[in-house]
C-alpha positions in Angstrom: -4.5 9.0 0.4 -1.2 10.9 1.0 2.0 10.2 -0.7 4.6 9.2 1.9 8.2 8.4 0.9 10.5 6.0 2.8 13.2 7.5 4.9 15.4 4.4 5.4 17.2 2.4 2.7 19.1 -0.8 2.5 18.4 -4.5 2.2 16.4 -5.6 5.3 16.5 -2.2 6.9 14.4 0.0 4.5 11.0 1.3 5.5 9.1 1.1 2.1 6.5 -1.1 3.8 5.8 1.6 6.5 5.7 4.3 3.8 3.0 2.5 2.0 1.0 1.8 5.1 1.3 5.5 6.1 0.2 6.6 2.6 -2.9 4.5 2.7 -3.8 5.6 6.2 -3.0 9.3 5.6 -0.5 9.3 8.4 3.1 10.3 8.9 5.7 7.6 8.5 6.8 8.0 12.1 3.3 6.9 13.1 3.7 3.5 11.5 7.4 2.8 11.2 8.9 0.0 13.2 12.4 -1.5 13.6 12.6 -4.3 11.1 16.1 -5.5 11.9 14.6 -8.4 14.0 12.1 -9.4 11.3 12.9 -12.5 9.3 9.6 -12.7 7.4 6.2 -11.1 6.8 4.6 -13.0 9.7 6.9 -11.1 12.1 6.6 -7.7 10.4 2.8 -7.5 10.1 1.9 -7.6 13.8 4.5 -5.0 14.6 3.2 -2.6 12.0 -0.4 -3.3 12.8 0.2 -2.6 16.5 2.1 0.6 15.9 -0.3 1.9 13.2 -3.5 0.7 14.9 -4.6 -1.1 11.8 -5.1 -4.5 10.2 -3.2 -5.6 7.1 -4.5 -8.3 4.8 -2.9 -9.7 1.7 -3.6 -11.9 -1.3 -1.8 -13.0 -4.4 -1.8 -10.7 -7.4 -3.5 -13.3 -9.6 -6.4 -13.7 -7.2 -7.2 -10.0 -7.5 -6.5 -9.6 -11.2 -8.3 -12.9 -12.2 -11.4 -11.9 -10.2 -11.1 -14.8 -7.7 -11.1 -12.2 -4.9 -12.9 -9.0 -5.2 -11.5 -6.2 -3.1 -13.7 -3.4 -1.8 -10.6 -1.3 -1.5 -9.6 1.1 -4.2 -6.0 1.5 -3.1 -3.4 -1.1 -2.0 0.3 -1.7 -2.1 2.0 -4.4 -4.0 5.2 -6.4 -3.5 7.5 -6.1 -6.5 10.9 -7.6 -7.3 13.5 -4.8 -7.9 16.7 -7.0 -8.2 16.8 -10.5 -9.5 19.5 -12.8 -8.1 20.7 -16.0 -9.8 18.2 -15.6 -12.7 15.1 -15.9 -10.6 13.1 -13.2 -8.8 12.0 -15.9 -6.3 15.6 -16.7 -5.3 15.9 -15.9 -1.5 18.6 -13.3 -2.3 16.5 -11.3 -4.8 15.3 -7.9 -3.6 11.7 -7.2 -3.0 10.0 -3.8 -2.5 6.5 -2.4 -2.2 4.7 0.3 -4.3 1.3 1.9 -4.0 -1.3 0.9 -6.5 -4.9 1.4 -7.5 -7.4 -1.4 -8.2 -9.8 -0.9 -11.1 -13.3 -2.3 -11.1 -12.1 -5.2 -13.2 -9.3 -6.1 -10.7 -6.5 -4.6 -12.8 -3.7 -3.1 -10.7 -2.0 0.1 -11.8 1.0 1.6 -10.0 0.4 5.1 -8.5 3.8 5.8 -6.9 7.0 4.3 -5.7 7.8 5.2 -2.0 11.5 5.2 -3.0 12.0 8.9 -3.9 15.5 8.0 -5.2 14.2 5.5 -7.8 11.4 6.8 -9.9 12.5 5.0 -13.1 9.6 2.6 -13.2 6.0 3.9 -13.8 4.2 0.5 -14.3 4.0 -2.8 -12.6 4.9 -4.4 -15.9 8.4 -2.9 -15.6 9.3 -5.1 -12.6 10.6 -8.6 -13.1 7.9 -10.0 -10.8 4.9 -9.0 -8.7 3.8 -11.1 -5.8 1.4 -10.0 -3.0 -1.2 -7.3 -2.8 -1.7 -5.7 0.6 -4.8 -4.0 2.0 -4.8 -1.8 5.1 -7.8 -1.0 7.3 -7.6 1.4 10.3 -9.0 -0.1 13.5 
């Protein structure tokens, strides 16, 4: 795995997702980055990234991994974290979500390896984020 940092910033226009995919595939960000301006949700983003990166991306809820309901064969993943809570709820549609690269222990515990946002290295653990949602796995095709 290669550490790749995002090169674009801004709500809806950042490329942290591409940076995480590039990291897990040991590629340059240019090899996986797509224009996300037309994406309204994950179901629109995933096929675009998969096509450009020639990979498959799967995801599950954090609880399914950590509670042992799903057992991942992957050692590395990236995880969706809330970085800015709006209106008192991380799940408010205006809250800001981001992704960070993690490692999965044998018992399913997730630990953060790095944040692809080189400008914000203040958090070193998933516990420091207000909420954690999806866990993403990447397989080259």
